[in-house]
N, C-alpha and C positions, 0 to 999 in steps of 0.2 A: 295214502292220500297225498303225501308230500310230493309224490312223483308228478302230479298234475298241477302243482303250485308253481307258477311261472315267475314268482318274485325273485329279485336278484339275490344271489347268495355270495357270501364272502368267507374266506378261510379264517381259522383261529388267529393267525398272525395279523391279517388285515383288520379283524375285529378289535384286536388289542391296540393296533395303531390308531384306529378310529376313536377308541375310548381313551387313549393315552395311558394305557396300563400294560402290564406284562401278560404273557400267555397264562401264567399260573393264576393271575387274578381272574382271567376269563373262565378258567376251570372252577374257581371258587364261586363265581357268579352262577355257574351252571348248578353247582351243588346247592346254592341258596335259592334256586328257582327263578333267578333273575333273567337267565338266558336258557334257551332250549335249542340244541343242535337239530338240524334237519335230519330226518331218518334216525330219530333218537335211539332206537334199539338196533339198527343195522348199519350205523354210520361207518363201522370198520370195513364194510365191503367197498367203500370208496377210498379207503386208505387214510382218510383224514376227516376231521370234523368240519362242518360248514354251518353257518348261521345265516338267517335271513337278515339282509342289510337293514331292512325296515325295523326289525326288532332291536338291532344294535343301536340304531340312531335314536329309537324311543328310549332305550336305557340311558343313552348319553344325556338326553334332556332331563331324565329323572335324576341323574347324578350331578347335574349342574346346580351349584348352590350360589345364592346371591351373597354379595359381599366381597371384600378384599382378602386375599390370602396374606399371610405374614410377609412373604417375600415381596409381594406387590407393594405393600405398605412401606416396607423397608426401602425399596427403590424410590418411592415417592419422596420419602424424607431424607434420602441419601445417607442412611445408616445401615449397620449390620443387622442381620436377622436376629442375632443373639440380643441386641439392644431392644428390639421390639418384644421378644419373648420375655425379657427381664421386666418390662413394663406390664405385660399381661400377668405374669406371676405375682407381681406386687399389687395388682388390682388397679393400676393407674390407667389401664387400657382395657375396655370391656370387649371380650371376644367370645364367640360360641364355638364349641368343639363339635364337629360333625364328621361322619364317615365320608371321605371323598376319594374316589378311585382306589378303594380298598385300604385307605389309611386314615387315622385320626388326624384331622386338620382343623386349624383355627381359622375362623372367618371374622372379619370386622366390617360392620356396616359403614356406608358412606357418611351417615350422620355422625357416628362415633369417631370416624377418622377426622372429620372437620372439627369436632369438639376437642379431640386430643391434639390436633395440629396447633390450636390456639394457645395451649399451655406447654407444649413440648419444647424442651430446651436441648439444642444440639449438643452432643458430647464434645468435650474440649479436645478436638483433634483437627489437624490441618488437612486430613485426607479428602473429605467430601464437601467442604464448605464452599467450593467453587463450582459445583455441579448442580444443575437445576433441571428437574424433569417436569414437563407439561404433557400429560397424556402419554403418547408413545414417543414423543420427541425429547431429546436430551440436548441441553445447551450448557456451555461452559464459559467461565469468566474470560473476558477479552476476545471472545469469538467475534468474527467480522460478519456484519450483515449488510445487505444492499437492497434497495428498492428497484424492482425490475423495470418500472416505467421511468422514474426520475434518475436512476443510477446513483442516487445519494447513498453514502455509506455511513456506517456507525459501528461502534464496538460496545459489547456488553461490559460495562465497567464496574457493575455492582450486582451482587446476588443477595437477595433478602428473602429467605424462606422459599415461598413458591412463586416469587416474582423477582424482577431485577430492573436495572436502569441501563439505557443505551445512550452513549454520547455520540451525537451526530457530527458530520463534517462542519456544519454551521454553528457548532458549539452548543446547540440545544440538547437538553437531556429529556428523554421520554421513557416511560415505563415499557418494559419488554412486551407486556400484554397489549399495550396500545400500538407498539411498533408492528407486532404480528397482525393485528387487525387492519393496519394501514397497508399491509402487503409486503413489509420487509421480510427478507428470507436470508438464511445463513449462506454465505458464499461457499462454504465447505461444510458438509455434514460431518458430525462427530461420530466416527465409527468405533464400535466397541472392540477392544483388543484384549487379548489374554494377558493376565497378570504375569510379569516375568519373574522367574525364580532366581535370577542373578542377584548376588548380594550387594548391598550398599546403595548409596545414592550419591549423585553429583549435585552439589548445592551451589546456588547462585544468589547474589543479593544485588538486584538491579535498582537503579534510581527510578522513582515513580515518574512517568512522563505526563505531559500536559495535552498532547494531541494524539489522534488515533493512528497516525502513520509512523509512530516512533519505532525504532529498531527492536526494542524489547517485545513489542506486540507481534512483529514478524517472527521473532524467535518462539514465542508461545504458540503461534500457528504451526511451526515446525514440530514443537513438542507434541501437540495434540495429534498431528498427522502421523508421526513416526513412532511415538511412544504410546499414545492413547491416554485418556484421563485416568485410566486404571493404574498407570505407572508414574503418576505425577502427584506431588504435594505442593500446594500453592497457598500463600498467605500474603496479606497486604498490611503493611504498617503505615504510619503517618507519612513516611518519606520513601519507603522502599517496597519492592515486590520481591518476596522471598520464594524461591523455587527449589524444590528437590525433585530430581528425576532419576529413574532407574538407568543403569548402563544401557546405552542405545547407539544406533548408527543412523546418521542422516545420509542416505544413498544419493547425494547430490554433489556435483562437481564443486570443489572448494572455490574455484574461480567465480562461480555464480553466487557464492555466499561469503564473499570476502569481508564485507562490512559486518555481517552477522557473526562470522568467525572471530574477528577482532573484538567484538562486543562480548562474546562468550568468554574469551580468554581474559578480558579485562576484569570481568565481574565474577569469575569463578572463585568460590571460597574453599571448597573441598572437592577433590577429584581432578581429572585432567581432560582437556579438550585437545584431542589428537587429530592432526590434519594428515590425510592420506589421499592419494590420487583417486581412490574410489569413494571419497566422502569424508565426513567428520565422524569421529568416534568419541563418545563421552564415556569415560571410564572412572569408576570409583576407586578410592584408596582403601577400601574395606578388606580386612583380612579375616579369615574364618578361624574361630576357636570352638571347641566342643565342651559343653557343660552338662554334667550329670547331676540330677536332683532326686530327692526321695519322692515316693508316690504322694505323700501328704503335701510336700512343697509344690509339686506339679498341680495338684488340685487347687491349692491356694492361688497359684499363678493364673489358672484358668478362670477362677472367680473374679480376680482383679481385672483380667482382660475383658470379661463380660461387662463389668461395672464401668470400665473406661472406654469401651468400644474400640479396642486396639488388638493387634495380634500378639501372640506370646513372645516372639522374637523382639518386636518393637518395645514391649514392656520391659523385658529383661535387659536389653541394651540401655534403655533410658535409666533404669535403676543403677546399672553398673557405672554409667557415665557420671551420675550424681555422686557416687562414692569416689570415683577417680578425681573429681574436682576438688574434693576435700583433702586429698593427699598432699 
């Protein structure tokens, strides 16, 4: 009967792509009766299994589950997945576990997310407190915005939970949400970049400026463009802007960045700003050492990292530096 069925067919590989699973999961779905290949008993004569696309799409709709996955919620709150899982295990965040694409997956309702957001306290870390997500868009502290009709510009000078404040050229301050409604747009999109494995950070302590065209803001634009928010740590004190950035290269002629180069060299605290014909190189002074610990000690370190929302290397280095200060 299948021979006369003119429905569109797709291969096992295409079915896996459509469902976002592996081919092994497709075979498991078949064993569970969720999918049936065309020519079920004689498929081998074609050399490969095929499935009706309509059946695969119907299964995809069945597999879709309402709610936020842990990773999606972590991105909204700008924290690690382990931090969210910690709150779920402690009962502070209500989540339901369901089968999703062949795996046990936690889902959190929108209502529960909004309840949790009101009481959630960000971990004490400088890594993500300058990144703000609204839907699919990501905004960062000091990002430049412009109105397409009036050409008025402004910078995001404050990030507060799921909102922030923009300082305009005329010295007015408006909420980011209101600015977006009025039509303000980022002059440059923040592109996600890979986290660099290069060791160490170059640290700067810049004086806090009073106007949106200050040199330090032009420098943060360069950091976001060539390093990505993933490789930056940023914090604001009463009088300074503290920046830590992974080793990186600004592929711009130093002649074009003369003022910025002098500013970087003036306020660098740790690391080096190296000028070369093919651009600026920011290099750290970090040296590598190897540390061996017992299995029990490693498990303790992992638990501490989950509690504090930091990486293992970051935690160990911080503890080591505390000890060195007391020597």
